PDB file as gemmi writes it, atoms N, CA and C in Angstrom:
CRYST1    1.000    1.000    1.000  90.00  90.00  90.00 P 1                      
ATOM      1  N   MET A   1      14.950  -4.021   6.361  1.00  0.00           N  
ATOM      2  CA  MET A   1      16.338  -4.270   6.028  1.00  0.00           C  
ATOM      3  C   MET A   1      17.071  -4.690   7.294  1.00  0.00           C  
ATOM      4  N   SER A   2      17.844  -5.711   7.180  1.00  0.00           N  
ATOM      5  CA  SER A   2      18.582  -6.227   8.324  1.00  0.00           C  
ATOM      6  C   SER A   2      19.705  -5.267   8.705  1.00  0.00           C  
ATOM      7  N   VAL A   3      19.787  -4.914   9.989  1.00  0.00           N  
ATOM      8  CA  VAL A   3      20.783  -3.929  10.417  1.00  0.00           C  
ATOM      9  C   VAL A   3      22.212  -4.415  10.257  1.00  0.00           C  
ATOM     10  N   GLU A   4      22.455  -5.717  10.234  1.00  0.00           N  
ATOM     11  CA  GLU A   4      23.829  -6.192  10.070  1.00  0.00           C  
ATOM     12  C   GLU A   4      24.325  -5.993   8.645  1.00  0.00           C  
ATOM     13  N   ASN A   5      23.430  -5.678   7.713  1.00  0.00           N  
ATOM     14  CA  ASN A   5      23.821  -5.447   6.324  1.00  0.00           C  
ATOM     15  C   ASN A   5      24.001  -3.973   5.994  1.00  0.00           C  
ATOM     16  N   VAL A   6      23.930  -3.103   6.972  1.00  0.00           N  
ATOM     17  CA  VAL A   6      23.989  -1.667   6.730  1.00  0.00           C  
ATOM     18  C   VAL A   6      25.402  -1.159   6.996  1.00  0.00           C  
ATOM     19  N   ASP A   7      25.933  -0.374   6.054  1.00  0.00           N  
ATOM     20  CA  ASP A   7      27.242   0.243   6.256  1.00  0.00           C  
ATOM     21  C   ASP A   7      27.201   1.128   7.493  1.00  0.00           C  
ATOM     22  N   GLN A   8      28.254   1.083   8.273  1.00  0.00           N  
ATOM     23  CA  GLN A   8      28.282   1.778   9.559  1.00  0.00           C  
ATOM     24  C   GLN A   8      28.012   3.277   9.438  1.00  0.00           C  
ATOM     25  N   ASN A   9      28.540   3.920   8.400  1.00  0.00           N  
ATOM     26  CA  ASN A   9      28.401   5.376   8.301  1.00  0.00           C  
ATOM     27  C   ASN A   9      26.972   5.831   7.979  1.00  0.00           C  
ATOM     28  N   ILE A  10      26.091   4.917   7.529  1.00  0.00           N  
ATOM     29  CA  ILE A  10      24.700   5.291   7.263  1.00  0.00           C  
ATOM     30  C   ILE A  10      23.719   4.512   8.131  1.00  0.00           C  
ATOM     31  N   TYR A  11      24.245   3.790   9.103  1.00  0.00           N  
ATOM     32  CA  TYR A  11      23.409   2.977   9.991  1.00  0.00           C  
ATOM     33  C   TYR A  11      22.301   3.805  10.641  1.00  0.00           C  
ATOM     34  N   ARG A  12      22.666   4.933  11.226  1.00  0.00           N  
ATOM     35  CA  ARG A  12      21.679   5.773  11.925  1.00  0.00           C  
ATOM     36  C   ARG A  12      20.632   6.310  10.944  1.00  0.00           C  
ATOM     37  N   LEU A  13      21.042   6.715   9.750  1.00  0.00           N  
ATOM     38  CA  LEU A  13      20.104   7.236   8.759  1.00  0.00           C  
ATOM     39  C   LEU A  13      19.146   6.154   8.274  1.00  0.00           C  
ATOM     40  N   VAL A  14      19.644   4.973   7.995  1.00  0.00           N  
ATOM     41  CA  VAL A  14      18.778   3.874   7.564  1.00  0.00           C  
ATOM     42  C   VAL A  14      17.765   3.534   8.659  1.00  0.00           C  
ATOM     43  N   ASN A  15      18.212   3.483   9.895  1.00  0.00           N  
ATOM     44  CA  ASN A  15      17.288   3.210  11.005  1.00  0.00           C  
ATOM     45  C   ASN A  15      16.250   4.319  11.146  1.00  0.00           C  
ATOM     46  N   ALA A  16      16.669   5.570  10.974  1.00  0.00           N  
ATOM     47  CA  ALA A  16      15.728   6.694  11.075  1.00  0.00           C  
ATOM     48  C   ALA A  16      14.657   6.594   9.994  1.00  0.00           C  
ATOM     49  N   ILE A  17      15.050   6.213   8.790  1.00  0.00           N  
ATOM     50  CA  ILE A  17      14.078   6.058   7.699  1.00  0.00           C  
ATOM     51  C   ILE A  17      13.135   4.894   7.999  1.00  0.00           C  
ATOM     52  N   ASN A  18      13.679   3.789   8.463  1.00  0.00           N  
ATOM     53  CA  ASN A  18      12.839   2.627   8.795  1.00  0.00           C  
ATOM     54  C   ASN A  18      11.902   2.904   9.964  1.00  0.00           C  
ATOM     55  N   ASP A  19      12.261   3.843  10.825  1.00  0.00           N  
ATOM     56  CA  ASP A  19      11.411   4.185  11.971  1.00  0.00           C  
ATOM     57  C   ASP A  19      10.210   5.046  11.591  1.00  0.00           C  
ATOM     58  N   ILE A  20      10.198   5.578  10.374  1.00  0.00           N  
ATOM     59  CA  ILE A  20       9.061   6.376   9.913  1.00  0.00           C  
ATOM     60  C   ILE A  20       7.931   5.408   9.558  1.00  0.00           C  
ATOM     61  N   GLU A  21       6.787   5.593  10.176  1.00  0.00           N  
ATOM     62  CA  GLU A  21       5.659   4.715   9.899  1.00  0.00           C  
ATOM     63  C   GLU A  21       5.303   4.786   8.420  1.00  0.00           C  
ATOM     64  N   GLY A  22       5.175   3.606   7.791  1.00  0.00           N  
ATOM     65  CA  GLY A  22       4.809   3.544   6.383  1.00  0.00           C  
ATOM     66  C   GLY A  22       5.981   3.513   5.431  1.00  0.00           C  
ATOM     67  N   VAL A  23       7.221   3.415   5.954  1.00  0.00           N  
ATOM     68  CA  VAL A  23       8.416   3.420   5.118  1.00  0.00           C  
ATOM     69  C   VAL A  23       9.294   2.218   5.469  1.00  0.00           C  
ATOM     70  N   ASN A  24       9.833   1.554   4.449  1.00  0.00           N  
ATOM     71  CA  ASN A  24      10.743   0.424   4.643  1.00  0.00           C  
ATOM     72  C   ASN A  24      11.878   0.509   3.636  1.00  0.00           C  
ATOM     73  N   THR A  25      13.117   0.403   4.125  1.00  0.00           N  
ATOM     74  CA  THR A  25      14.263   0.399   3.223  1.00  0.00           C  
ATOM     75  C   THR A  25      14.454  -0.995   2.634  1.00  0.00           C  
ATOM     76  N   HIS A  26      15.041  -1.029   1.435  1.00  0.00           N  
ATOM     77  CA  HIS A  26      15.333  -2.293   0.754  1.00  0.00           C  
ATOM     78  C   HIS A  26      16.831  -2.541   0.639  1.00  0.00           C  
ATOM     79  N   SER A  27      17.573  -1.489   0.359  1.00  0.00           N  
ATOM     80  CA  SER A  27      19.017  -1.622   0.213  1.00  0.00           C  
ATOM     81  C   SER A  27      19.665  -0.274   0.493  1.00  0.00           C  
ATOM     82  N   SER A  28      20.956  -0.308   0.755  1.00  0.00           N  
ATOM     83  CA  SER A  28      21.673   0.933   1.038  1.00  0.00           C  
ATOM     84  C   SER A  28      23.160   0.733   0.791  1.00  0.00           C  
ATOM     85  N   CYS A  29      23.843   1.858   0.625  1.00  0.00           N  
ATOM     86  CA  CYS A  29      25.295   1.848   0.453  1.00  0.00           C  
ATOM     87  C   CYS A  29      25.847   3.138   1.029  1.00  0.00           C  
ATOM     88  N   GLY A  30      26.877   3.034   1.839  1.00  0.00           N  
ATOM     89  CA  GLY A  30      27.507   4.198   2.449  1.00  0.00           C  
ATOM     90  C   GLY A  30      28.665   4.759   1.658  1.00  0.00           C  
ATOM     91  N   GLY A  31      28.910   4.225   0.469  1.00  0.00           N  
ATOM     92  CA  GLY A  31      29.998   4.707  -0.382  1.00  0.00           C  
ATOM     93  C   GLY A  31      31.245   3.830  -0.258  1.00  0.00           C  
ATOM     94  N   HIS A  32      32.091   3.889  -1.295  1.00  0.00           N  
ATOM     95  CA  HIS A  32      33.294   3.049  -1.350  1.00  0.00           C  
ATOM     96  C   HIS A  32      34.482   3.871  -1.816  1.00  0.00           C  
ATOM     97  N   LYS A  33      35.597   3.715  -1.111  1.00  0.00           N  
ATOM     98  CA  LYS A  33      36.822   4.413  -1.490  1.00  0.00           C  
ATOM     99  C   LYS A  33      37.336   3.908  -2.836  1.00  0.00           C  
ATOM    100  N   ASN A  34      37.385   2.614  -3.002  1.00  0.00           N  
ATOM    101  CA  ASN A  34      37.841   2.001  -4.255  1.00  0.00           C  
ATOM    102  C   ASN A  34      36.651   1.336  -4.923  1.00  0.00           C  
ATOM    103  N   LYS A  35      35.755   2.133  -5.447  1.00  0.00           N  
ATOM    104  CA  LYS A  35      34.482   1.636  -5.974  1.00  0.00           C  
ATOM    105  C   LYS A  35      34.638   1.028  -7.362  1.00  0.00           C  
ATOM    106  N   ASP A  36      33.685   0.142  -7.660  1.00  0.00           N  
ATOM    107  CA  ASP A  36      33.592  -0.329  -9.037  1.00  0.00           C  
ATOM    108  C   ASP A  36      32.435   0.419  -9.706  1.00  0.00           C  
ATOM    109  N   LYS A  37      32.112   0.103 -10.938  1.00  0.00           N  
ATOM    110  CA  LYS A  37      31.104   0.857 -11.698  1.00  0.00           C  
ATOM    111  C   LYS A  37      29.706   0.785 -11.096  1.00  0.00           C  
ATOM    112  N   SER A  38      29.418  -0.245 -10.321  1.00  0.00           N  
ATOM    113  CA  SER A  38      28.073  -0.398  -9.752  1.00  0.00           C  
ATOM    114  C   SER A  38      27.942   0.209  -8.354  1.00  0.00           C  
ATOM    115  N   GLN A  39      28.990   0.806  -7.825  1.00  0.00           N  
ATOM    116  CA  GLN A  39      28.983   1.341  -6.470  1.00  0.00           C  
ATOM    117  C   GLN A  39      29.070   2.866  -6.479  1.00  0.00           C  
ATOM    118  N   VAL A  40      28.645   3.472  -5.364  1.00  0.00           N  
ATOM    119  CA  VAL A  40      28.785   4.924  -5.234  1.00  0.00           C  
ATOM    120  C   VAL A  40      30.118   5.240  -4.571  1.00  0.00           C  
ATOM    121  N   SER A  41      30.651   6.425  -4.868  1.00  0.00           N  
ATOM    122  CA  SER A  41      31.955   6.811  -4.325  1.00  0.00           C  
ATOM    123  C   SER A  41      31.853   7.135  -2.839  1.00  0.00           C  
ATOM    124  N   GLU A  42      33.003   7.285  -2.205  1.00  0.00           N  
ATOM    125  CA  GLU A  42      33.050   7.458  -0.753  1.00  0.00           C  
ATOM    126  C   GLU A  42      32.426   8.757  -0.258  1.00  0.00           C  
ATOM    127  N   ASP A  43      32.183   9.724  -1.122  1.00  0.00           N  
ATOM    128  CA  ASP A  43      31.539  10.972  -0.694  1.00  0.00           C  
ATOM    129  C   ASP A  43      30.036  10.963  -0.993  1.00  0.00           C  
ATOM    130  N   MET A  44      29.487   9.771  -1.204  1.00  0.00           N  
ATOM    131  CA  MET A  44      28.058   9.625  -1.513  1.00  0.00           C  
ATOM    132  C   MET A  44      27.428   8.552  -0.622  1.00  0.00           C  
ATOM    133  N   PHE A  45      26.110   8.566  -0.566  1.00  0.00           N  
ATOM    134  CA  PHE A  45      25.367   7.452   0.013  1.00  0.00           C  
ATOM    135  C   PHE A  45      24.143   7.206  -0.849  1.00  0.00           C  
ATOM    136  N   ASN A  46      23.599   6.012  -0.725  1.00  0.00           N  
ATOM    137  CA  ASN A  46      22.425   5.645  -1.499  1.00  0.00           C  
ATOM    138  C   ASN A  46      21.537   4.744  -0.643  1.00  0.00           C  
ATOM    139  N   ILE A  47      20.248   5.077  -0.575  1.00  0.00           N  
ATOM    140  CA  ILE A  47      19.289   4.277   0.183  1.00  0.00           C  
ATOM    141  C   ILE A  47      18.044   4.092  -0.673  1.00  0.00           C  
ATOM    142  N   ASN A  48      17.644   2.857  -0.859  1.00  0.00           N  
ATOM    143  CA  ASN A  48      16.421   2.547  -1.593  1.00  0.00           C  
ATOM    144  C   ASN A  48      15.338   2.194  -0.583  1.00  0.00           C  
ATOM    145  N   PHE A  49      14.153   2.798  -0.768  1.00  0.00           N  
ATOM    146  CA  PHE A  49      13.064   2.540   0.166  1.00  0.00           C  
ATOM    147  C   PHE A  49      11.724   2.553  -0.551  1.00  0.00           C  
ATOM    148  N   GLU A  50      10.734   2.017   0.125  1.00  0.00           N  
ATOM    149  CA  GLU A  50       9.374   1.968  -0.396  1.00  0.00           C  
ATOM    150  C   GLU A  50       8.440   2.552   0.654  1.00  0.00           C  
ATOM    151  N   VAL A  51       7.430   3.273   0.209  1.00  0.00           N  
ATOM    152  CA  VAL A  51       6.417   3.778   1.125  1.00  0.00           C  
ATOM    153  C   VAL A  51       5.112   3.040   0.873  1.00  0.00           C  
ATOM    154  N   ASP A  52       4.341   2.857   1.929  1.00  0.00           N  
ATOM    155  CA  ASP A  52       3.051   2.173   1.817  1.00  0.00           C  
ATOM    156  C   ASP A  52       2.116   2.961   0.911  1.00  0.00           C  
ATOM    157  N   TYR A  53       1.310   2.231   0.154  1.00  0.00           N  
ATOM    158  CA  TYR A  53       0.359   2.858  -0.763  1.00  0.00           C  
ATOM    159  C   TYR A  53      -0.936   3.149  -0.015  1.00  0.00           C  
ATOM    160  N   ASN A  54      -0.839   4.093   0.924  1.00  0.00           N  
ATOM    161  CA  ASN A  54      -2.003   4.527   1.699  1.00  0.00           C  
ATOM    162  C   ASN A  54      -1.710   5.923   2.238  1.00  0.00           C  
ATOM    163  N   LYS A  55      -2.660   6.472   2.990  1.00  0.00           N  
ATOM    164  CA  LYS A  55      -2.504   7.838   3.501  1.00  0.00           C  
ATOM    165  C   LYS A  55      -1.244   7.988   4.348  1.00  0.00           C  
ATOM    166  N   CYS A  56      -0.949   6.997   5.166  1.00  0.00           N  
ATOM    167  CA  CYS A  56       0.243   7.045   6.019  1.00  0.00           C  
ATOM    168  C   CYS A  56       1.510   7.105   5.166  1.00  0.00           C  
ATOM    169  N   GLY A  57       1.573   6.278   4.134  1.00  0.00           N  
ATOM    170  CA  GLY A  57       2.734   6.269   3.256  1.00  0.00           C  
ATOM    171  C   GLY A  57       2.912   7.580   2.517  1.00  0.00           C  
ATOM    172  N   TRP A  58       1.796   8.131   2.021  1.00  0.00           N  
ATOM    173  CA  TRP A  58       1.879   9.409   1.311  1.00  0.00           C  
ATOM    174  C   TRP A  58       2.351  10.517   2.245  1.00  0.00           C  
ATOM    175  N   LYS A  59       1.879  10.522   3.490  1.00  0.00           N  
ATOM    176  CA  LYS A  59       2.297  11.535   4.464  1.00  0.00           C  
ATOM    177  C   LYS A  59       3.783  11.351   4.799  1.00  0.00           C  
ATOM    178  N   ALA A  60       4.215  10.100   4.950  1.00  0.00           N  
ATOM    179  CA  ALA A  60       5.631   9.838   5.219  1.00  0.00           C  
ATOM    180  C   ALA A  60       6.493  10.358   4.070  1.00  0.00           C  
ATOM    181  N   LEU A  61       6.059  10.114   2.837  1.00  0.00           N  
ATOM    182  CA  LEU A  61       6.805  10.605   1.677  1.00  0.00           C  
ATOM    183  C   LEU A  61       6.852  12.128   1.670  1.00  0.00           C  
ATOM    184  N   GLU A  62       5.757  12.758   2.020  1.00  0.00           N  
ATOM    185  CA  GLU A  62       5.714  14.220   2.105  1.00  0.00           C  
ATOM    186  C   GLU A  62       6.755  14.724   3.104  1.00  0.00           C  
ATOM    187  N   TYR A  63       6.859  14.100   4.262  1.00  0.00           N  
ATOM    188  CA  TYR A  63       7.824  14.498   5.279  1.00  0.00           C  
ATOM    189  C   TYR A  63       9.265  14.278   4.801  1.00  0.00           C  
ATOM    190  N   ILE A  64       9.508  13.164   4.134  1.00  0.00           N  
ATOM    191  CA  ILE A  64      10.855  12.879   3.618  1.00  0.00           C  
ATOM    192  C   ILE A  64      11.245  13.929   2.578  1.00  0.00           C  
ATOM    193  N   VAL A  65      10.331  14.232   1.669  1.00  0.00           N  
ATOM    194  CA  VAL A  65      10.600  15.247   0.648  1.00  0.00           C  
ATOM    195  C   VAL A  65      10.889  16.600   1.307  1.00  0.00           C  
ATOM    196  N   MET A  66      10.138  16.953   2.335  1.00  0.00           N  
ATOM    197  CA  MET A  66      10.370  18.220   3.028  1.00  0.00           C  
ATOM    198  C   MET A  66      11.741  18.225   3.722  1.00  0.00           C  
ATOM    199  N   ALA A  67      12.131  17.103   4.323  1.00  0.00           N  
ATOM    200  CA  ALA A  67      13.452  17.024   4.958  1.00  0.00           C  
ATOM    201  C   ALA A  67      14.550  17.225   3.916  1.00  0.00           C  
ATOM    202  N   ILE A  68      14.399  16.591   2.762  1.00  0.00           N  
ATOM    203  CA  ILE A  68      15.385  16.743   1.691  1.00  0.00           C  
ATOM    204  C   ILE A  68      15.401  18.184   1.192  1.00  0.00           C  
ATOM    205  N   TYR A  69      14.236  18.763   1.000  1.00  0.00           N  
ATOM    206  CA  TYR A  69      14.146  20.154   0.542  1.00  0.00           C  
ATOM    207  C   TYR A  69      14.853  21.087   1.521  1.00  0.00           C  
ATOM    208  N   ARG A  70      14.576  20.929   2.796  1.00  0.00           N  
ATOM    209  CA  ARG A  70      15.211  21.789   3.809  1.00  0.00           C  
ATOM    210  C   ARG A  70      16.716  21.594   3.827  1.00  0.00           C  
ATOM    211  N   TRP A  71      17.153  20.348   3.704  1.00  0.00           N  
ATOM    212  CA  TRP A  71      18.586  20.069   3.675  1.00  0.00           C  
ATOM    213  C   TRP A  71      19.218  20.777   2.479  1.00  0.00           C  
ATOM    214  N   ASN A  72      18.655  20.591   1.295  1.00  0.00           N  
ATOM    215  CA  ASN A  72      19.230  21.140   0.073  1.00  0.00           C  
ATOM    216  C   ASN A  72      19.250  22.670   0.066  1.00  0.00           C  
ATOM    217  N   GLN A  73      18.356  23.292   0.815  1.00  0.00           N  
ATOM    218  CA  GLN A  73      18.335  24.746   0.913  1.00  0.00           C  
ATOM    219  C   GLN A  73      19.435  25.282   1.823  1.00  0.00           C  
ATOM    220  N   ASN A  74      19.952  24.436   2.730  1.00  0.00           N  
ATOM    221  CA  ASN A  74      20.865  24.910   3.766  1.00  0.00           C  
ATOM    222  C   ASN A  74      22.290  24.360   3.705  1.00  0.00           C  
ATOM    223  N   TYR A  75      22.531  23.354   2.877  1.00  0.00           N  
ATOM    224  CA  TYR A  75      23.851  22.724   2.849  1.00  0.00           C  
ATOM    225  C   TYR A  75      24.342  22.579   1.414  1.00  0.00           C  
ATOM    226  N   SER A  76      25.661  22.594   1.237  1.00  0.00           N  
ATOM    227  CA  SER A  76      26.219  22.441  -0.104  1.00  0.00           C  
ATOM    228  C   SER A  76      26.158  20.985  -0.574  1.00  0.00           C  
ATOM    229  N   SER A  77      26.152  20.041   0.357  1.00  0.00           N  
ATOM    230  CA  SER A  77      25.932  18.648  -0.033  1.00  0.00           C  
ATOM    231  C   SER A  77      24.448  18.523  -0.387  1.00  0.00           C  
ATOM    232  N   GLN A  78      24.159  17.770  -1.406  1.00  0.00           N  
ATOM    233  CA  GLN A  78      22.787  17.703  -1.916  1.00  0.00           C  
ATOM    234  C   GLN A  78      22.252  16.278  -1.865  1.00  0.00           C  
ATOM    235  N   ILE A  79      20.921  16.170  -1.742  1.00  0.00           N  
ATOM    236  CA  ILE A  79      20.242  14.883  -1.728  1.00  0.00           C  
ATOM    237  C   ILE A  79      19.235  14.866  -2.867  1.00  0.00           C  
ATOM    238  N   ALA A  80      19.267  13.807  -3.641  1.00  0.00           N  
ATOM    239  CA  ALA A  80      18.305  13.624  -4.729  1.00  0.00           C  
ATOM    240  C   ALA A  80      17.380  12.470  -4.373  1.00  0.00           C  
ATOM    241  N   LEU A  81      16.117  12.607  -4.728  1.00  0.00           N  
ATOM    242  CA  LEU A  81      15.129  11.541  -4.521  1.00  0.00           C  
ATOM    243  C   LEU A  81      14.556  11.203  -5.886  1.00  0.00           C  
ATOM    244  N   THR A  82      14.769   9.966  -6.316  1.00  0.00           N  
ATOM    245  CA  THR A  82      14.341   9.533  -7.637  1.00  0.00           C  
ATOM    246  C   THR A  82      13.370   8.374  -7.501  1.00  0.00           C  
ATOM    247  N   PRO A  83      12.187   8.480  -8.124  1.00  0.00           N  
ATOM    248  CA  PRO A  83      11.249   7.351  -8.063  1.00  0.00           C  
ATOM    249  C   PRO A  83      11.690   6.223  -8.992  1.00  0.00           C  
ATOM    250  N   TRP A  84      11.384   5.008  -8.582  1.00  0.00           N  
ATOM    251  CA  TRP A  84      11.589   3.861  -9.466  1.00  0.00           C  
ATOM    252  C   TRP A  84      10.382   3.804 -10.378  1.00  0.00           C  
ATOM    253  N   ILE A  85      10.580   3.493 -11.602  1.00  0.00           N  
ATOM    254  CA  ILE A  85       9.476   3.401 -12.546  1.00  0.00           C  
ATOM    255  C   ILE A  85       9.040   1.932 -12.613  1.00  0.00           C  
ATOM    256  N   ASP A  86       8.339   1.501 -11.557  1.00  0.00           N  
ATOM    257  CA  ASP A  86       7.905   0.103 -11.494  1.00  0.00           C  
ATOM    258  C   ASP A  86       6.455  -0.035 -11.058  1.00  0.00           C  
ATOM    259  N   GLY A  87       5.739   1.076 -10.981  1.00  0.00           N  
ATOM    260  CA  GLY A  87       4.340   1.014 -10.582  1.00  0.00           C  
ATOM    261  C   GLY A  87       4.113   1.081  -9.089  1.00  0.00           C  
ATOM    262  N   GLY A  88       5.155   0.966  -8.295  1.00  0.00           N  
ATOM    263  CA  GLY A  88       5.017   1.049  -6.847  1.00  0.00           C  
ATOM    264  C   GLY A  88       5.484   2.397  -6.342  1.00  0.00           C  
ATOM    265  N   LEU A  89       5.578   2.507  -5.050  1.00  0.00           N  
ATOM    266  CA  LEU A  89       6.071   3.742  -4.439  1.00  0.00           C  
ATOM    267  C   LEU A  89       7.471   3.498  -3.889  1.00  0.00           C  
ATOM    268  N   CYS A  90       8.405   3.207  -4.782  1.00  0.00           N  
ATOM    269  CA  CYS A  90       9.793   2.945  -4.426  1.00  0.00           C  
ATOM    270  C   CYS A  90      10.654   4.122  -4.868  1.00  0.00           C  
ATOM    271  N   PHE A  91      11.634   4.446  -4.032  1.00  0.00           N  
ATOM    272  CA  PHE A  91      12.470   5.617  -4.289  1.00  0.00           C  
ATOM    273  C   PHE A  91      13.929   5.317  -4.018  1.00  0.00           C  
ATOM    274  N   ASP A  92      14.771   6.067  -4.687  1.00  0.00           N  
ATOM    275  CA  ASP A  92      16.210   6.007  -4.521  1.00  0.00           C  
ATOM    276  C   ASP A  92      16.648   7.357  -3.968  1.00  0.00           C  
ATOM    277  N   MET A  93      17.193   7.373  -2.752  1.00  0.00           N  
ATOM    278  CA  MET A  93      17.707   8.599  -2.130  1.00  0.00           C  
ATOM    279  C   MET A  93      19.226   8.566  -2.228  1.00  0.00           C  
ATOM    280  N   THR A  94      19.789   9.580  -2.889  1.00  0.00           N  
ATOM    281  CA  THR A  94      21.232   9.635  -3.072  1.00  0.00           C  
ATOM    282  C   THR A  94      21.774  10.945  -2.526  1.00  0.00           C  
ATOM    283  N   GLY A  95      22.738  10.844  -1.649  1.00  0.00           N  
ATOM    284  CA  GLY A  95      23.431  12.009  -1.119  1.00  0.00           C  
ATOM    285  C   GLY A  95      24.742  12.207  -1.846  1.00  0.00           C  
ATOM    286  N   ILE A  96      25.020  13.447  -2.224  1.00  0.00           N  
ATOM    287  CA  ILE A  96      26.201  13.771  -3.009  1.00  0.00           C  
ATOM    288  C   ILE A  96      27.049  14.783  -2.237  1.00  0.00           C  
ATOM    289  N   HIS A  97      28.348  14.560  -2.178  1.00  0.00           N  
ATOM    290  CA  HIS A  97      29.310  15.402  -1.459  1.00  0.00           C  
ATOM    291  C   HIS A  97      29.054  15.343   0.052  1.00  0.00           C  
ATOM    292  N   PHE A  98      28.933  14.142   0.585  1.00  0.00           N  
ATOM    293  CA  PHE A  98      28.664  13.936   2.001  1.00  0.00           C  
ATOM    294  C   PHE A  98      29.880  13.388   2.727  1.00  0.00           C  
ATOM    295  N   THR A  99      30.086  13.888   3.936  1.00  0.00           N  
ATOM    296  CA  THR A  99      31.032  13.303   4.879  1.00  0.00           C  
ATOM    297  C   THR A  99      30.206  12.488   5.872  1.00  0.00           C  
ATOM    298  N   ASP A 100      30.865  11.673   6.658  1.00  0.00           N  
ATOM    299  CA  ASP A 100      30.157  10.907   7.689  1.00  0.00           C  
ATOM    300  C   ASP A 100      29.444  11.847   8.664  1.00  0.00           C  
ATOM    301  N   GLU A 101      30.061  12.989   8.969  1.00  0.00           N  
ATOM    302  CA  GLU A 101      29.446  13.953   9.889  1.00  0.00           C  
ATOM    303  C   GLU A 101      28.158  14.537   9.307  1.00  0.00           C  
ATOM    304  N   LEU A 102      28.151  14.828   8.010  1.00  0.00           N  
ATOM    305  CA  LEU A 102      26.943  15.361   7.379  1.00  0.00           C  
ATOM    306  C   LEU A 102      25.829  14.309   7.318  1.00  0.00           C  
ATOM    307  N   ILE A 103      26.204  13.052   7.109  1.00  0.00           N  
ATOM    308  CA  ILE A 103      25.205  11.975   7.119  1.00  0.00           C  
ATOM    309  C   ILE A 103      24.557  11.899   8.495  1.00  0.00           C  
ATOM    310  N   GLU A 104      25.367  12.000   9.550  1.00  0.00           N  
ATOM    311  CA  GLU A 104      24.829  11.993  10.918  1.00  0.00           C  
ATOM    312  C   GLU A 104      23.894  13.173  11.147  1.00  0.00           C  
ATOM    313  N   LEU A 105      24.257  14.326  10.637  1.00  0.00           N  
ATOM    314  CA  LEU A 105      23.428  15.526  10.776  1.00  0.00           C  
ATOM    315  C   LEU A 105      22.077  15.335  10.076  1.00  0.00           C  
ATOM    316  N   PHE A 106      22.090  14.783   8.863  1.00  0.00           N  
ATOM    317  CA  PHE A 106      20.836  14.535   8.147  1.00  0.00           C  
ATOM    318  C   PHE A 106      20.016  13.462   8.865  1.00  0.00           C  
ATOM    319  N   ALA A 107      20.669  12.452   9.402  1.00  0.00           N  
ATOM    320  CA  ALA A 107      19.960  11.407  10.160  1.00  0.00           C  
ATOM    321  C   ALA A 107      19.217  12.028  11.339  1.00  0.00           C  
ATOM    322  N   GLY A 108      19.840  12.993  12.013  1.00  0.00           N  
ATOM    323  CA  GLY A 108      19.182  13.678  13.125  1.00  0.00           C  
ATOM    324  C   GLY A 108      17.932  14.411  12.675  1.00  0.00           C  
ATOM    325  N   LEU A 109      17.982  15.008  11.496  1.00  0.00           N  
ATOM    326  CA  LEU A 109      16.810  15.680  10.943  1.00  0.00           C  
ATOM    327  C   LEU A 109      15.699  14.671  10.647  1.00  0.00           C  
ATOM    328  N   VAL A 110      16.056  13.550  10.051  1.00  0.00           N  
ATOM    329  CA  VAL A 110      15.068  12.517   9.712  1.00  0.00           C  
ATOM    330  C   VAL A 110      14.474  11.907  10.980  1.00  0.00           C  
ATOM    331  N   GLU A 111      15.254  11.775  12.031  1.00  0.00           N  
ATOM    332  CA  GLU A 111      14.744  11.215  13.289  1.00  0.00           C  
ATOM    333  C   GLU A 111      13.616  12.051  13.874  1.00  0.00           C  
ATOM    334  N   HIS A 112      13.552  13.306  13.527  1.00  0.00           N  
ATOM    335  CA  HIS A 112      12.507  14.195  14.044  1.00  0.00           C  
ATOM    336  C   HIS A 112      11.431  14.488  13.006  1.00  0.00           C  
ATOM    337  N   ILE A 113      11.343  13.620  12.026  1.00  0.00           N  
ATOM    338  CA  ILE A 113      10.443  13.852  10.899  1.00  0.00           C  
ATOM    339  C   ILE A 113       8.966  13.837  11.264  1.00  0.00           C  
ATOM    340  N   ASP A 114       8.591  13.175  12.349  1.00  0.00           N  
ATOM    341  CA  ASP A 114       7.186  13.098  12.709  1.00  0.00           C  
ATOM    342  C   ASP A 114       6.773  14.199  13.687  1.00  0.00           C  
ATOM    343  N   CYS A 115       7.696  15.096  13.998  1.00  0.00           N  
ATOM    344  CA  CYS A 115       7.385  16.175  14.927  1.00  0.00           C  
ATOM    345  C   CYS A 115       6.380  17.135  14.286  1.00  0.00           C  
ATOM    346  N   PRO A 116       5.410  17.634  15.033  1.00  0.00           N  
ATOM    347  CA  PRO A 116       4.379  18.512  14.465  1.00  0.00           C  
ATOM    348  C   PRO A 116       4.919  19.741  13.762  1.00  0.00           C  
ATOM    349  N   ALA A 117       6.075  20.257  14.193  1.00  0.00           N  
ATOM    350  CA  ALA A 117       6.636  21.429  13.550  1.00  0.00           C  
ATOM    351  C   ALA A 117       7.093  21.110  12.131  1.00  0.00           C  
ATOM    352  N   PHE A 118       7.231  19.851  11.808  1.00  0.00           N  
ATOM    353  CA  PHE A 118       7.677  19.428  10.501  1.00  0.00           C  
ATOM    354  C   PHE A 118       6.535  19.377   9.509  1.00  0.00           C  
ATOM    355  N   ALA A 119       5.323  19.342   9.999  1.00  0.00           N  
ATOM    356  CA  ALA A 119       4.158  19.173   9.131  1.00  0.00           C  
ATOM    357  C   ALA A 119       4.025  20.306   8.124  1.00  0.00           C  
ATOM    358  N   VAL A 120       3.596  19.929   6.942  1.00  0.00           N  
ATOM    359  CA  VAL A 120       3.360  20.899   5.877  1.00  0.00           C  
ATOM    360  C   VAL A 120       1.870  21.150   5.809  1.00  0.00           C  
ATOM    361  N   ASN A 121       1.454  22.397   5.905  1.00  0.00           N  
ATOM    362  CA  ASN A 121       0.032  22.728   5.862  1.00  0.00           C  
ATOM    363  C   ASN A 121      -0.485  22.831   4.455  1.00  0.00           C  
TER     364      ASN A 121                                                      
END                                                                             
């Protein structure tokens, strides 16, 4: 995903996701104050991504799911991960009740996703 097309408030998070080996974002939205029916509200974000169909991609997805799980256990803002039903490994990540500060906090967690302490045994 081209960085010039990324909303500023989710720029760091989109880059963190793209930096995970085996993961590529397709589209994203940082929310809109005056949204239309096809957009997410200003307290939400949405990022669509695909993981490679190999061991690396599956491990990356495992780490992303664990980051979301840990976030949802510790914060009142919640993140949902929904698979696309298209035969591939495409997902829609949606954050609900997020401020720009919380998005930055989650981006920091994702940036450390490949750290050994993050691994699930």
